[in-house]
N, C-alpha and C positions, 0 to 999 in steps of 0.2 A: 641305610637301609639296608646296602650291599654286604658292611663289616660284619653287622646283624646278624646275615644268613651264613659269613665266612663264621662267623665264630662259631653258630651251634654245628653248621659240619664238621668242623673241627672237632669239637667236641665230641658229638656222634661218632668220628673216628677213633677218637681215644678210646671210650669206654667199649668200641668193636674192635679194638687192640688189645685191648684189658681182659677183654672176656676170651679172644683166643686162645690162651694159653699162651703168652707171649707178656704175660705180666710177670717179672723177675724182680720181687720184692726183698731177696736175699739171699746173700750169697758166702762163704766160707772164704778166708783169705789165706787161708792154708789149706790146699789139696788135700793134705795128709791128717788135715785134722780128726780126732777121736775124743770123744767125750769119758770124759775123766768121774765126774758126777752127772747125778739126776735131778733133781729137786733144781725148779728154774721159776723165775716171779716177772711178770710182764709189768712193767711200769710205765706210764702217760708221764711223759717229761716236760707235758705244759700240763696245767690245772683250768684247762676247758673243757667243756663240756662233748666238742668230740673227740677230744684226747682220749679220754677217760672212758670215751664208750668203744673207742676203737681196742684200747687196750681188754678192755672186759669181753670184748669177742674174741679176740685174739685167745686170749687167756684160756674160754669156753673150747673153741678149736682144737689148741695143744691140749686142753686134757681128753679130748677124743681121739684125735690123731694123732698123738706122739707115746711113746715110752716116758718121758718124763712126768716127776711128781710136779705136778704143776700146783702153784702155792694161789690160790683165789684174790680176788681182787677184796673183799671184806676182812680177807685176816692180813694181808697186804695192810690197808685202813688199822687195822688195830695194832698192828707192830711199828706203822710208822706214822707219826702225830705232828705233825700235819700228814694226810697225802687225800686228792694228788697234790704235791709242789711245784715249785717251779727249778727246774734242773737244768745247768747248765749244758747246751747240747751242739754242735756240731755242725754250725753254722755261725755267719757270720751276720747274715737277715736274713727275713722270710716278707716278699712282698709278695708280687705275682708267683715267683719263684723263691725258691730256697739255694742262698750263696752258701754251699757244702763245703768245709773243711773239716774234718773228721779229728784232726788233733785239738779242735776245742772244748772239745766232753770233760768234765769234770768230776775228775777219775776221783781223787778225795770225794766230794760228795756221796758218788756214787759205792765207794767202799763203805765206806760210814753207814748206809742201807742197806748193802749187802749185808753189814756184821747184826743189823736189827733185824733181819729175815734169816739167816742162816742159810742160804741157799748158796749153790754151787755157779750157779748163773741170773744172769741179769740179762733180760731181754728188753730194752728202751726204745720206746717210741714218743718221737717229735711232731707234734702237727702242728707248725708255726702258725699257718696261714691257707687261711682259703679260698679260693674265685668262687664267687656266686656267678653263675649264669641265670638267665631269661629273669622271670618275677619273684629270684629270690626263694625258689621251690627248692634249689639245689646247689649244688655248690661243686666244686675237685679242689677232694682234702690233702694236702702236701705231707708228704710225711719222710721222716728220717728217721730210722732206725741202727742201733747197734746192738749187737751179743756182747755179754763181758764175762770170761771163766774167772772164778774166785777161787784161790787165793790170787792176789798178786793183777786185778782186774784190768786180764790180758783179756784187749779185742781180737774175738774171733771173727765177729761178722757183721756185714752192713747190708743197706741195701736204703734208697731212695724213688717212693713210687709215691703213683694218686689214685684216693680210692674217693667216689661219687659217691655224697650226701645228698639224700633228699627227706624234706619232711614229709613227706606224703608214700613214702616203700622205702623200705631198709632192704631190699633184695640186695641194688647192686655192693651194698657196705658188707651184708655178711658173706658175701660169696669171695668179697676181697678178703676178708678177715682168713675166711677159710683159704684161701689160698697161700697167707702171708704163714699159716701155723702150717699148712704141710710143705712148703717149701723151706722151712726153718726146722722142721723134723726131718726131713728127705734129705737136707743136705748138711747135715749133723748125725746122720747116722741113725736118729733119734726116730724114726716113722714107726708107729705102733702096727704091729703083725696083721692086723687086717686090712690095713691100707692101700 
């Protein structure tokens, strides 16, 4: 009984922390980074519904908040058959946490996907695990993400973060996607003028 209460308190604290503005979902690897291109595609790296939903939300938010030309999920699905598909991501294992190893990403597969899409940047998000809470109405979705610049599949940025998903309320998921998109746009110097 006490363990369940402790888990709920810890979970509430994580949500409050994420909502407080301390949410750090994206950072650039080189502080002197300047974007060379303007087109971007957001890819779900795991063909699971939650990963696809997050990629779609981040795509929509990037369109609203950035100066990037953002490829729609429908355009991606038309150019890549099948989409979504499993892309080897930057992690060794994923159970309650994601064991991150940024060097494991399948850059050759990403380069082939980029050629099919014709964009300057790929922002790939992997959600390999989710931890359910309570009566299975919600879960913490563990995500890792990388931004690659083409040609060359140069890794520009990374992020590892949690998003809360709920079957009954998408508010937290949408807020998380807004923050991810804002950080990506802001930290790559592509935040929209009205932001």
